[in-house]
DRENVEXGU-357406 format. One line per 3 residues: number of its first residue (from 1); their letters; for each residue x, y, z of N, C-alpha, C, O. Coordinates in steps of 0.05 Angstrom, whole numbers, plus 5000, padded with zeros to 4 digits. Layout:
<recs>
NUM	A	X:Y:Z:X:Y:Z:X:Y:Z:X:Y:Z  ...;
</recs>
This chain:
<recs>
1	MNR	4288:8857:8697:4298:8836:8679:4288:8809:8689:4290:8802:8712  4276:8794:8670:4265:8768:8677:4288:8747:8676:4298:8740:8655  4295:8737:8700:4317:8717:8702:4306:8689:8702:4322:8670:8703;
4	GPW	4280:8685:8700:4269:8658:8701:4281:8639:8680:4288:8617:8688  4283:8647:8655:4294:8628:8635:4323:8621:8641:4331:8598:8637  4339:8640:8652:4367:8634:8658:4369:8615:8682:4386:8597:8682;
7	IFL	4352:8619:8702:4351:8600:8725:4343:8572:8716:4355:8552:8724  4323:8571:8699:4314:8545:8688:4337:8532:8672:4341:8508:8675  4350:8547:8655:4372:8536:8639:4395:8527:8657:4407:8505:8652;
10	GAL	4402:8542:8678:4423:8534:8696:4416:8508:8711:4433:8491:8714  4391:8506:8720:4382:8482:8734:4383:8458:8715:4391:8436:8723  4375:8463:8690:4375:8441:8671:4403:8431:8665:4408:8407:8663;
13	LAL	4422:8450:8662:4450:8443:8658:4462:8428:8681:4476:8409:8678  4455:8437:8706:4465:8423:8729:4455:8395:8731:4469:8376:8738  4429:8392:8725:4417:8365:8726:4429:8347:8705:4434:8324:8710;
16	GAS	4433:8358:8681:4445:8343:8659:4474:8334:8666:4482:8312:8661  4490:8353:8678:4517:8346:8685:4518:8325:8707:4535:8307:8706  4499:8327:8726:4498:8307:8747:4491:8279:8736:4503:8259:8743;
19	FYG	4472:8279:8718:4463:8253:8706:4486:8241:8690:4491:8217:8691  4501:8258:8675:4523:8247:8660:4546:8237:8678:4557:8216:8673  4552:8252:8699:4575:8245:8715:4570:8221:8734:4587:8205:8738;
22	LIL	4545:8219:8744:4539:8199:8764:4527:8173:8752:4529:8152:8764  4514:8175:8729:4500:8152:8717:4510:8145:8690:4519:8122:8686  4509:8163:8671:4516:8156:8643:4545:8149:8640:4551:8129:8627;
25	RPQ	4563:8166:8650:4592:8161:8646:4601:8134:8658:4615:8119:8644  4593:8128:8683:4601:8102:8694:4590:8078:8677:4603:8058:8674  4565:8081:8667:4554:8060:8651:4569:8056:8625:4573:8034:8616;
28	IAL	4577:8078:8613:4593:8077:8588:4620:8064:8593:4629:8047:8578  4633:8072:8616:4659:8060:8622:4657:8031:8628:4674:8015:8619  4636:8022:8642:4633:7994:8648:4626:7978:8623:4634:7955:8619;
31	GRM	4610:7991:8605:4603:7978:8580:4626:7973:8562:4625:7955:8545  4648:7988:8564:4671:7984:8547:4691:7964:8559:4711:7957:8547  4686:7954:8583:4704:7936:8596:4702:7908:8584:4681:7900:8575;
34	VET	4724:7894:8584:4725:7866:8575:4738:7850:8597:4750:7861:8615  4736:7823:8594:4749:7806:8614:4779:7812:8615:4791:7818:8595  4790:7809:8639:4819:7814:8642:4833:7788:8649:4821:7768:8655;
37	KTI	4860:7789:8649:4876:7766:8656:4881:7765:8686:4883:7786:8699  4882:7742:8697:4889:7739:8725:4919:7736:8728:4933:7728:8710  4929:7742:8752:4957:7740:8757:4966:7711:8759:4954:7695:8773;
40	GEE	4987:7705:8744:4999:7678:8745:4984:7657:8730:4992:7634:8730  4962:7664:8716:4947:7645:8701:4939:7657:8674:4941:7681:8670  4930:7639:8656:4920:7648:8630:4890:7650:8630:4878:7654:8608;
43	NTY	4877:7648:8653:4848:7649:8654:4839:7678:8651:4853:7697:8659  4814:7681:8641:4802:7707:8640:4783:7711:8664:4773:7691:8675  4779:7736:8672:4763:7742:8695:4746:7766:8689:4756:7785:8677;
46	PLA	4721:7767:8698:4706:7745:8712:4692:7727:8692:4692:7732:8668  4681:7705:8702:4665:7687:8687:4635:7693:8691:4627:7701:8713  4620:7689:8670:4591:7693:8673:4579:7672:8692:4588:7649:8693;
49	RPG	4559:7680:8707:4546:7661:8726:4530:7640:8711:4519:7646:8690  4530:7615:8721:4513:7594:8708:4484:7601:8712:4476:7619:8726  4467:7586:8698:4439:7592:8696:4424:7596:8722:4411:7616:8726;
52	LAA	4426:7577:8741:4411:7579:8766:4421:7602:8782:4404:7616:8794  4447:7607:8783:4458:7630:8798:4449:7656:8785:4443:7676:8800  4447:7657:8759:4438:7681:8745:4409:7687:8752:4401:7710:8755;
55	QGE	4393:7666:8754:4365:7669:8762:4364:7679:8791:4347:7696:8798  4381:7668:8808:4382:7676:8836:4390:7705:8840:4381:7718:8859  4405:7716:8821:4412:7745:8822:4387:7762:8821:4386:7783:8835;
58	QVY	4368:7754:8805:4344:7769:8802:4326:7765:8827:4311:7783:8834  4327:7742:8839:4312:7737:8864:4324:7755:8886:4309:7767:8902  4350:7757:8887:4364:7775:8906:4355:7803:8902:4350:7817:8922;
61	RAN	4354:7812:8877:4345:7840:8872:4316:7844:8879:4309:7864:8891  4299:7825:8872:4270:7828:8876:4263:7829:8906:4243:7841:8914  4279:7816:8923:4273:7815:8951:4287:7838:8967:4286:7838:8991;
64	GCV	4300:7856:8953:4312:7879:8966:4335:7873:8984:4341:7889:9002  4350:7852:8978:4373:7845:8995:4394:7867:8995:4409:7870:9014  4395:7882:8973:4415:7903:8970:4411:7926:8990:4430:7941:8994;
67	YCH	4388:7928:9002:4383:7950:9021:4397:7945:9047:4402:7964:9063  4403:7920:9053:4417:7913:9079:4445:7902:9076:4460:7901:9095  4451:7893:9052:4477:7880:9047:4492:7894:9024:4480:7900:9004;
70	SQQ	4517:7899:9028:4534:7911:9007:4549:7888:8993:4551:7866:9003  4560:7895:8970:4578:7877:8956:4602:7893:8946:4606:7896:8922  4616:7904:8965:4639:7920:8958:4659:7920:8981:4653:7930:9003;
73	VRA	4682:7909:8977:4704:7908:8997:4721:7933:8992:4734:7935:8971  4722:7950:9011:4737:7975:9009:4766:7970:9016:4773:7951:9030  4784:7987:9006:4813:7985:9011:4819:7994:9039:4835:8013:9043;
76	MEP	4807:7981:9059:4811:7988:9087:4816:7962:9102:4804:7941:9096  4834:7963:9121:4842:7939:9136:4819:7924:9148:4818:7899:9146  4799:7937:9161:4777:7922:9173:4761:7907:9151:4752:7885:9156;
79	DLE	4756:7920:9128:4742:7907:9106:4757:7883:9096:4746:7862:9092  4783:7886:9092:4799:7865:9080:4801:7841:9099:4801:7818:9091  4802:7846:9125:4804:7825:9144:4778:7809:9147:4778:7785:9151;
82	RYG	4756:7824:9146:4730:7811:9151:4716:7800:9127:4703:7779:9128  4718:7815:9104:4701:7809:9082:4716:7799:9057:4703:7787:9040  4741:7804:9054:4754:7796:9029:4784:7798:9030:4795:7811:9048;
85	QRR	4797:7785:9011:4826:7785:9011:4837:7809:8996:4860:7817:9001  4822:7821:8979:4831:7845:8964:4807:7864:8960:4784:7856:8965  4814:7888:8953:4793:7908:8949:4777:7902:8923:4787:7888:8905;
88	SVA	4752:7911:8922:4736:7908:8899:4743:7928:8877:4750:7951:8883  4742:7919:8852:4748:7936:8829:4725:7933:8809:4708:7915:8811  4725:7950:8789:4703:7950:8769:4700:7923:8755:4678:7915:8749;
91	ADY	4723:7910:8750:4721:7884:8736:4705:7863:8750:4694:7845:8738  4702:7866:8777:4687:7846:8792:4657:7847:8785:4643:7827:8790  4648:7869:8773:4619:7872:8768:4613:7871:8739:4591:7880:8730;
94	LFA	4631:7860:8722:4627:7861:8694:4602:7847:8685:4588:7857:8667  4595:7825:8697:4572:7809:8689:4548:7813:8708:4529:7798:8706  4550:7831:8727:4528:7836:8745:4507:7853:8732:4513:7874:8720;
97	SPV	4482:7845:8734:4461:7860:8721:4435:7859:8738:4421:7838:8738  4429:7880:8753:4445:7905:8756:4467:7901:8776:4468:7882:8791  4485:7921:8777:4506:7921:8797:4494:7928:8824:4480:7948:8827;
100	QLG	4499:7911:8844:4485:7914:8870:4505:7920:8892:4510:7903:8910  4517:7943:8890:4537:7951:8910:4526:7954:8938:4539:7946:8957  4502:7964:8940:4490:7969:8966:4499:7996:8977:4520:8007:8969;
103	RQR	4484:8006:8996:4490:8032:9008:4495:8031:9038:4506:8050:9050  4488:8009:9051:4493:8006:9079:4497:7977:9087:4492:7959:9071  4505:7972:9111:4511:7945:9121:4496:7940:9146:4508:7937:9168;
106	MGP	4470:7937:9144:4454:7928:9166:4460:7898:9171:4458:7888:9193  4468:7885:9149:4478:7857:9150:4506:7857:9139:4515:7878:9129  4520:7835:9141:4548:7834:9131:4550:7837:9101:4531:7831:9086;
109	DLT	4574:7846:9093:4579:7847:9064:4580:7819:9053:4590:7800:9066  4569:7816:9028:4567:7789:9016:4585:7785:8992:4581:7766:8977  4605:7802:8989:4623:7799:8966:4635:7771:8964:4638:7760:8943;
112	NIG	4642:7760:8987:4656:7734:8988:4640:7713:9004:4652:7696:9017  4614:7715:9005:4598:7697:9021:4602:7668:9011:4599:7649:9026  4608:7664:8985:4612:7638:8974:4638:7625:8984:4642:7600:8980;
115	LRH	4656:7640:8996:4681:7630:9006:4681:7625:9037:4701:7617:9048  4658:7629:9049:4657:7627:9078:4648:7600:9088:4640:7596:9111  4649:7580:9070:4644:7552:9077:4616:7548:9089:4611:7533:9107;
118	RTA	4596:7563:9077:4569:7559:9085:4556:7538:9065:4557:7542:9041  4545:7517:9076:4533:7497:9059:4506:7507:9049:4495:7526:9059  4496:7494:9028:4470:7502:9017:4448:7497:9038:4429:7513:9040;
121	EWQ	4451:7476:9054:4432:7470:9075:4432:7493:9096:4410:7502:9104  4455:7503:9104:4457:7525:9123:4443:7550:9111:4428:7563:9125  4449:7556:9086:4437:7580:9074:4407:7578:9073:4393:7598:9078;
124	LQH	4396:7555:9066:4367:7552:9065:4355:7554:9093:4334:7567:9097  4368:7542:9113:4358:7545:9141:4359:7575:9149:4341:7584:9163  4380:7588:9141:4383:7617:9148:4362:7634:9135:4352:7653:9147;
127	LYA	4354:7627:9111:4333:7642:9098:4306:7637:9111:4290:7656:9113  4301:7613:9120:4275:7606:9132:4273:7615:9161:4253:7626:9169  4294:7610:9176:4294:7617:9205:4322:7627:9212:4338:7612:9223;
130	PRM	4328:7653:9207:4355:7664:9212:4365:7659:9240:4389:7653:9243  4348:7662:9260:4358:7660:9288:4363:7632:9296:4376:7627:9317  4354:7612:9281:4360:7585:9288:4389:7579:9285:4401:7564:9301;
133	VSP	4401:7589:9263:4429:7584:9258:4447:7607:9265:4472:7604:9266  4436:7630:9269:4451:7654:9276:4437:7669:9298:4423:7689:9293  4439:7660:9323:4425:7673:9345:4430:7703:9347:4452:7712:9344;
136	GST	4408:7718:9351:4411:7747:9353:4410:7761:9326:4412:7785:9325  4406:7746:9304:4405:7758:9278:4381:7777:9275:4360:7771:9286  4385:7799:9262:4364:7818:9257:4352:7814:9229:4334:7829:9221;
139	MPP	4361:7794:9215:4350:7789:9188:4322:7778:9190:4317:7760:9205  4303:7788:9173:4276:7777:9174:4276:7750:9160:4292:7745:9142  4257:7732:9168:4255:7706:9154:4241:7710:9127:4224:7726:9124;
142	YRY	4250:7694:9108:4238:7694:9081:4223:7668:9076:4230:7652:9058  4203:7664:9092:4189:7638:9092:4171:7635:9067:4163:7612:9061  4165:7657:9054:4149:7654:9029:4165:7642:9006:4155:7636:8985;
145	LFQ	4192:7638:9011:4208:7625:8991:4208:7594:8996:4223:7580:8983  4190:7585:9013:4189:7557:9020:4159:7548:9020:4141:7564:9021  4155:7522:9020:4129:7510:9020:4127:7490:9043:4145:7474:9046;
148	VQR	4105:7491:9058:4100:7472:9079:4081:7451:9067:4058:7458:9060  4090:7426:9066:4074:7405:9053:4070:7382:9072:4087:7376:9089  4048:7368:9069:4043:7344:9084:4061:7321:9074:4065:7319:9050;
151	ING	4072:7306:9092:4090:7284:9085:4073:7260:9076:4056:7250:9092  4076:7251:9052:4063:7228:9042:4083:7205:9039:4099:7205:9020  4083:7186:9058:4102:7165:9058:4127:7174:9072:4127:7176:9097;
154	EAS	4149:7178:9057:4174:7187:9069:4179:7217:9063:4170:7228:9043  4194:7229:9081:4200:7257:9078:4219:7261:9054:4235:7243:9048  4217:7284:9041:4234:7290:9018:4262:7295:9027:4267:7306:9049;
157	PEA	4282:7286:9012:4310:7291:9019:4317:7321:9018:4337:7329:9030  4300:7337:9005:4304:7366:9004:4292:7381:9027:4295:7405:9029  4277:7367:9045:4264:7380:9067:4284:7392:9086:4305:7380:9091;
160	LKL	4278:7415:9097:4297:7429:9115:4297:7415:9142:4276:7405:9152  4320:7413:9154:4323:7402:9181:4321:7425:9200:4339:7441:9203  4298:7427:9213:4291:7449:9230:4287:7439:9259:4277:7417:9264;
163	TAP	4294:7456:9278:4290:7450:9306:4268:7468:9317:4262:7489:9305  4257:7460:9340:4236:7476:9353:4248:7504:9361:4271:7505:9369  4233:7525:9359:4204:7526:9352:4199:7531:9322:4177:7539:9315;
166	YAP	4219:7526:9305:4216:7532:9277:4207:7508:9261:4199:7512:9237  4208:7485:9272:4200:7461:9257:4170:7461:9253:4155:7470:9270  4160:7450:9230:4132:7448:9226:4119:7427:9244:4133:7411:9257;
169	QDG	4093:7426:9245:4079:7407:9261:4084:7379:9250:4091:7375:9227  4080:7359:9267:4084:7331:9259:4068:7324:9234:4045:7332:9231  4082:7310:9216:4069:7302:9191:4073:7321:9169:4063:7316:9147;
172	YQV	4087:7343:9174:4092:7363:9153:4122:7368:9149:4138:7362:9167  4129:7379:9126:4157:7385:9120:4158:7411:9105:4139:7420:9093  4182:7424:9107:4187:7450:9094:4205:7445:9071:4228:7436:9074;
175	LPT	4196:7452:9047:4212:7448:9022:4219:7475:9010:4202:7493:9009  4243:7478:9000:4251:7503:8986:4238:7505:8958:4235:7485:8945  4230:7529:8951:4219:7533:8924:4243:7536:8904:4266:7538:8913;
178	HDA	4237:7538:8879:4258:7543:8859:4272:7569:8864:4296:7571:8861  4257:7590:8873:4270:7616:8879:4290:7614:8902:4311:7626:8901  4283:7598:8922:4301:7595:8945:4327:7581:8936:4349:7589:8944;
181	LAL	4324:7560:8920:4348:7545:8910:4365:7563:8892:4389:7562:8893  4352:7580:8875:4366:7598:8858:4381:7619:8874:4404:7626:8867  4368:7629:8895:4381:7650:8911:4406:7639:8925:4426:7652:8927;
184	VAY	4404:7614:8935:4427:7602:8948:4450:7597:8928:4473:7600:8934  4443:7589:8903:4463:7586:8882:4477:7612:8876:4501:7613:8871  4461:7634:8876:4473:7660:8871:4492:7668:8894:4514:7678:8889;
187	LDS	4484:7664:8919:4501:7670:8942:4527:7654:8940:4548:7664:8947  4525:7629:8932:4549:7612:8930:4568:7622:8908:4592:7618:8909  4557:7636:8888:4573:7646:8866:4588:7672:8873:4605:7681:8858;
190	LRV	4581:7684:8896:4594:7709:8904:4621:7702:8918:4622:7696:8941  4642:7703:8902:4669:7697:8912:4689:7711:8895:4688:7710:8871  4709:7724:8908:4731:7737:8894:4756:7724:8904:4767:7732:8925;
193	DVG	4766:7705:8890:4789:7690:8899:4812:7689:8879:4829:7672:8880  4812:7709:8860:4834:7711:8841:4846:7738:8843:4833:7758:8849  4872:7740:8838:4886:7765:8839:4887:7778:8811:4892:7764:8791;
196	LFE	4883:7804:8810:4885:7819:8786:4909:7838:8787:4918:7844:8809  4919:7847:8765:4942:7865:8765:4935:7891:8779:4953:7904:8791  4910:7900:8777:4902:7925:8790:4895:7920:8819:4893:7939:8835;
199	APL	4890:7895:8827:4883:7888:8854:4893:7861:8861:4878:7841:8861  4919:7858:8867:4931:7832:8872:4922:7821:8900:4915:7836:8918  4922:7795:8902:4918:7782:8928:4942:7786:8945:4964:7788:8935;
202	PAV	4938:7788:8971:4961:7791:8989:4979:7767:8989:4970:7744:8984  5005:7771:8994:5023:7749:8996:5016:7731:9020:5008:7741:9041  5019:7705:9016:5013:7686:9037:5035:7687:9058:5058:7681:9052;
205	PTN	5028:7695:9083:5049:7696:9103:5058:7668:9112:5043:7649:9109  5082:7666:9122:5092:7641:9132:5101:7644:9161:5113:7664:9168  5094:7624:9177:5102:7624:9205:5124:7604:9211:5130:7598:9234;
208	APV	5137:7594:9190:5158:7574:9193:5182:7587:9207:5191:7608:9198  5191:7576:9229:5214:7589:9244:5239:7586:9228:5244:7567:9214  5256:7607:9230:5282:7606:9218:5302:7592:9237:5306:7602:9259;
211	VGT	5313:7571:9228:5331:7555:9245:5359:7568:9244:5371:7571:9223  5369:7576:9267:5395:7589:9269:5417:7568:9271:5412:7545:9276  5441:7577:9266:5464:7559:9268:5489:7574:9277:5493:7598:9270;
214	NTL	5506:7561:9292:5531:7572:9300:5555:7556:9289:5578:7561:9296  5548:7537:9272:5569:7520:9261:5584:7536:9240:5574:7553:9226  5610:7529:9237:5627:7542:9217:5618:7537:9189:5621:7554:9171;
217	SGT	5606:7513:9184:5599:7506:9157:5572:7519:9149:5565:7519:9125  5558:7530:9169:5532:7542:9162:5509:7522:9161:5487:7530:9154  5514:7498:9169:5493:7478:9168:5474:7482:9192:5483:7485:9215;
220	ATN	5448:7482:9187:5429:7486:9208:5429:7463:9227:5433:7440:9219  5425:7469:9252:5424:7448:9272:5403:7454:9292:5398:7477:9299  5390:7433:9302:5370:7436:9322:5380:7429:9350:5364:7427:9369;
223	APA	5406:7425:9353:5417:7417:9379:5415:7440:9398:5419:7463:9390  5409:7435:9424:5407:7456:9443:5433:7470:9447:5455:7458:9445  5431:7496:9454:5455:7511:9459:5469:7501:9484:5455:7492:9503;
226	TNA	5494:7504:9486:5509:7496:9510:5533:7513:9514:5546:7523:9495  5540:7518:9540:5564:7534:9546:5586:7516:9556:5607:7525:9566  5582:7489:9554:5603:7471:9564:5628:7474:9546:5626:7477:9522;
229	PAK	5652:7473:9559:5676:7476:9543:5680:7452:9524:5672:7429:9531  5691:7457:9501:5695:7436:9482:5716:7417:9493:5735:7425:9505  5712:7391:9488:5731:7370:9497:5752:7365:9476:5769:7348:9480;
</recs>
């Protein structure tokens, strides 16, 4: 009995089921999603990225940043402490095209890089010379996103402030290209700072001391305790 056609049909069905379950179904589910409400506000979430940040998203993709950086905070205490205030959910990626979750973390997760108080100047320096601002970094430099130009008159206010051995030779300056500025705008747009009903932000803890009292009226007092007999 020739089982070749049945084996081929079984392999085809398995491939089709895998394609539907892993690719097609998630895309259909994401395509049906709409903006959701945030907790305690009437705002919708997420918002589409502005023009320069949207261009930077494509620069991020073209340079393969997704191979070393993830954009997904898992519901695990180490992830929440280091990378974000809440876990990532599907709504976070509604306007991402393509969705760049990443598969490994050779570099830190970037889900909330826009909330880490990194200035645009720092980000540009980090792209040009990672080890200058982050000693021991394994990130490669992206110097082709910059131009080295001769200074004619005064240096440009956009010129990078670089220290030796990364500074150009005297009389020259390093200027970011449009792609570098767009990439930094995209990185700044990566921030998850709103609570959703499916993924609320944690309650803000308070360290305010509770003032005790031994008075009959229950009024708090800061007077030191004493064992002296009442007069």
